Structures are given as C-alpha cells and as structure tokens.
C-alpha positions in Angstrom: 29.2 -27.3 -14.9 26.7 -25.9 -12.4 27.5 -22.4 -11.1 28.0 -21.8 -7.5 25.9 -19.3 -5.6 28.7 -16.8 -5.6 28.8 -16.8 -9.4 25.0 -16.4 -9.8 24.3 -13.0 -11.1 22.3 -10.7 -8.8 18.8 -10.1 -10.1 17.3 -6.7 -10.1 14.3 -6.4 -8.0 10.8 -6.0 -9.5 10.2 -2.4 -10.7 8.1 -0.7 -8.1 9.1 2.9 -8.1 7.2 5.3 -10.4 9.5 6.6 -13.1 8.4 10.0 -12.3 10.5 9.9 -9.1 13.7 9.5 -11.1 12.5 12.0 -13.7 11.9 14.6 -11.1 15.2 14.2 -9.4 17.1 14.7 -12.7 15.0 17.6 -13.7 15.6 19.3 -10.3 19.3 18.7 -10.8 19.1 20.3 -14.2 17.2 23.3 -12.8 19.7 23.7 -10.0 22.6 23.7 -12.5 21.2 26.3 -14.9 23.2 29.5 -14.8 21.4 32.4 -13.2 22.1 34.5 -16.4 22.5 33.3 -19.8 23.4 35.4 -22.8 21.4 34.8 -26.0 24.4 33.5 -27.9 25.5 31.3 -25.0 25.0 27.5 -24.9 25.3 26.5 -21.2 25.8 22.8 -22.2 29.0 23.9 -24.0 30.3 26.8 -21.8 29.5 25.0 -18.4 30.3 21.3 -19.2 31.2 20.6 -15.6 27.6 21.1 -14.4 26.2 17.6 -14.2 22.6 18.7 -14.8 23.5 20.2 -18.2 25.4 17.2 -19.4 24.4 15.0 -22.4 24.1 12.0 -20.1 21.5 13.6 -18.0 19.6 14.9 -20.9 19.4 11.4 -22.3 18.2 10.0 -19.1 15.6 12.7 -18.6 14.3 11.9 -22.2 14.3 8.2 -21.4 12.3 8.8 -18.1 9.8 11.0 -19.8 9.0 8.0 -22.1 8.7 5.8 -19.1 6.4 8.2 -17.4 4.3 8.5 -20.6 3.9 4.7 -20.7 3.2 4.6 -17.0 6.2 2.3 -16.2 8.1 1.8 -13.0 11.8 1.3 -12.3 13.6 -1.0 -9.9 14.8 -0.1 -6.4 18.4 -0.5 -7.6 17.9 2.3 -10.1 16.5 4.8 -7.7 19.1 4.0 -5.2 21.8 4.7 -7.8 20.2 8.1 -8.5 20.1 8.8 -4.8 23.8 8.0 -4.6 24.4 10.4 -7.4 22.5 13.3 -5.8 24.2 12.8 -2.4 27.6 13.7 -4.0 26.3 17.2 -4.6 26.7 20.0 -2.0 23.1 21.0 -2.6 21.8 17.3 -2.2 19.4 18.3 0.7 17.9 21.1 -1.3 17.5 18.7 -4.5 15.7 16.0 -2.4 13.5 18.5 -0.7 12.5 20.2 -4.1 11.8 16.9 -5.7 9.6 15.8 -2.8 7.7 19.0 -2.8 7.1 18.8 -6.5 5.8 15.3 -6.3 3.5 16.2 -3.5 1.3 17.8 -6.1 1.4 21.2 -4.4 2.1 22.9 -7.8 -1.3 21.9 -9.0 -2.8 24.5 -6.7 -3.9 24.8 -3.0 -7.2 23.7 -1.4 -7.0 25.4 1.8 -10.1 27.5 2.7 -9.1 29.4 5.9 -12.0 29.6 8.4 -14.2 26.9 6.5 -12.2 23.7 7.0 -11.5 22.7 10.6 -7.8 22.4 11.5 -8.2 18.7 12.6 -9.8 17.8 9.3 -7.1 19.6 7.2 -4.4 17.5 9.1 -6.4 14.3 8.6 -6.7 15.1 4.8 -3.0 15.8 4.7 -2.0 12.6 6.4 -4.2 10.5 3.9 -2.6 12.5 1.0 1.0 11.7 2.3 0.2 8.0 2.7 -1.4 7.6 -0.6 1.2 9.6 -2.5 4.2 7.8 -1.0 2.4 4.5 -1.7 1.8 5.5 -5.3 5.3 6.6 -5.9 7.2 3.9 -4.2 4.9 0.9 -4.7 4.9 0.1 -1.1 4.1 1.6 2.2 6.6 4.2 3.3 6.4 4.7 7.0 3.2 5.5 9.0 1.7 8.0 11.2 1.9 8.0 15.1 -0.8 9.6 17.3 -1.1 13.4 17.0 -1.9 15.8 14.2 1.1 15.0 12.0 3.9 12.8 13.2 5.2 10.4 10.5 7.7 7.6 11.3 9.5 4.9 9.5 12.5 2.4 9.7 14.9 1.0 7.1 13.4 3.3 4.4 14.8 3.0 0.8 16.4 6.5 1.4 18.6 5.2 4.3 19.7 2.1 2.4 21.1 4.3 -0.4 22.3 7.3 1.7 23.8 6.7 5.1 24.2 10.4 5.6 20.5 11.1 5.7 20.3 13.8 3.1 17.8 11.8 1.1 15.3 12.0 4.0 14.6 15.5 2.8 12.5 14.0 0.0 9.9 13.1 2.7 10.3 16.3 4.2 9.6 18.1 1.0 6.7 15.9 0.1 5.1 16.3 3.6 5.7 20.2 3.5 4.1 20.4 0.1 1.0 18.5 1.2 0.6 20.6 4.4 1.0 23.8 2.5 -1.8 22.6 0.2 -4.3 21.9 3.1 -3.1 24.3 5.6 -1.9 27.3 3.6 1.5 27.6 5.1 0.5 27.3 8.8 2.8 24.5 9.7 6.5 23.5 9.1 7.8 20.0 8.9 10.9 19.1 10.6 12.9 15.7 10.3 13.4 15.5 14.0 14.8 11.9 14.3 16.9 10.1 11.8 18.3 6.6 11.8 21.4 8.0 10.1 22.0 10.1 13.3 21.7 6.7 15.2 18.1 7.3 16.3 16.0 4.3 16.4 13.8 5.5 13.5 13.2 8.4 11.2 10.5 10.8 12.3 9.0 13.8 10.5 6.8 16.1 12.7 5.1 19.4 12.5 6.1 22.5 14.5 3.4 25.1 14.9 3.5 28.6 13.3 1.8 31.6 14.8 2.1 35.5 14.9 4.2 36.7 17.7 2.9 40.0 19.4 6.4 40.8 20.4 7.6 41.0 16.9 4.8 43.4 15.7 2.8 40.9 13.9 5.8 39.2 12.1 5.3 35.5 11.5 7.7 33.3 13.3 8.0 29.5 14.0 7.4 28.4 17.5 9.6 25.2 18.1 7.0 23.2 20.0 5.9 19.9 18.6 2.4 18.9 18.0 0.9 16.2 20.3 2.5 12.7 19.8 5.7 14.2 18.5 7.8 13.4 21.5 
C-alpha cells in the first residue's frame, strides 16, 4: 500500500555546513568544562561526570568530527541545529558560541594589522570581505550581508534563529566578526549584536562601536557607544 504523505520519513537536508563548525563547538564545550585545577592523580572524566564536555559521548563525537574534518566533509543543517540546541541549554551558551565564532574567524593564526600603514577604510573593507567569505565557507551558503557603512552586517531567518529562539547562538557571528576585526584593526573596534529577530526586531544586525582613548580617564581605553555610519 502506498504511504501517505504523513507517513513519509523526513529526509535530512544536503550536508552544507563544514564539520569544523560542529567540532569547534564541542571542543569549546570541553574546554569550558575542564576544571581550573587538576591533581596529577585525578581523572576529570571520572571525578566530574556531570560535566557534559568531559563525557564519553562528547569525546566520541569530537573524534568523529575530527575525522570528518580530515576528510573535508560537511554535515547537514539538522545536525548543526541539534548541536545549537545542546549548547543553548548551558548557562554559558553565549560565551561558547562567541568563542567558537572567534576561533573559526582564523584570528588564532596571527594578526595582520600594521598600524599607520593600512588605511582604516581599507582595513574595514578587508574585514568585510573576510567575514563574507568565511561564513560562506563554513555554512555553504550566504549568511547575511553588509549594509552601507564601515561595518554593519545584517541577516534574516538565519540558521541560528531557526534552532535557538532565544538568540544566544547569534553570538557565534559576533565572535567571528570580532575575531576578524581584531585581526585587521588590532583591537580598535568592538562588535555589538544591536538588533535580533529573537527580540522581535525585523532583522539581526551586527555593527561596530568605535573605541578611542579618553583624555578624562588619563589615557585609559574605553568604548564610545557611537555606531559607525549606516548602523542606524
């Protein structure tokens, strides 16, 4: 007998997300869950079994993702969305997403900023291009786009929103953008997730707030909450 549409199994989407995204999220979770001090004779996986990042399940999944990354494979949207749902249950979910995004920005490979040599506008242009290409490579599709101004990224119905109605997962993009800007501007700008669909805004927006030295604070560096042009 022919199956009705309600009986037809749901097919997983075509794998588009780079496996390194899943691997990085799990490795950040494991790093977060490591105890600050470990005695030589202590096995954290035994003494702290409630820490998810130290569980055998996470360890097996990390090993699997490492193999997938080695083979250059990708994973389906459903799989990365399940990982997002796993992370958002944690009290440190925003930090986990931010750190994962920052790592995947490539900032750990070293900075390129040459103060006084590269014009500011050129540095921002390079940063925008890097963010676009990096997100495209990681997720296998276009993720958002840039509005007019030095650095104002916007997007609607992103994969993060689909799997996290609370908006914590949007910090992945914040971390990635921050890492890229640190690489090209040497810490001269801070990325803020100023609008979010999860907060009933019409779209998600990541924009730059300028940083400068304040004479009133004897040279101490402080952030000036003034969006770059185009961020309104």
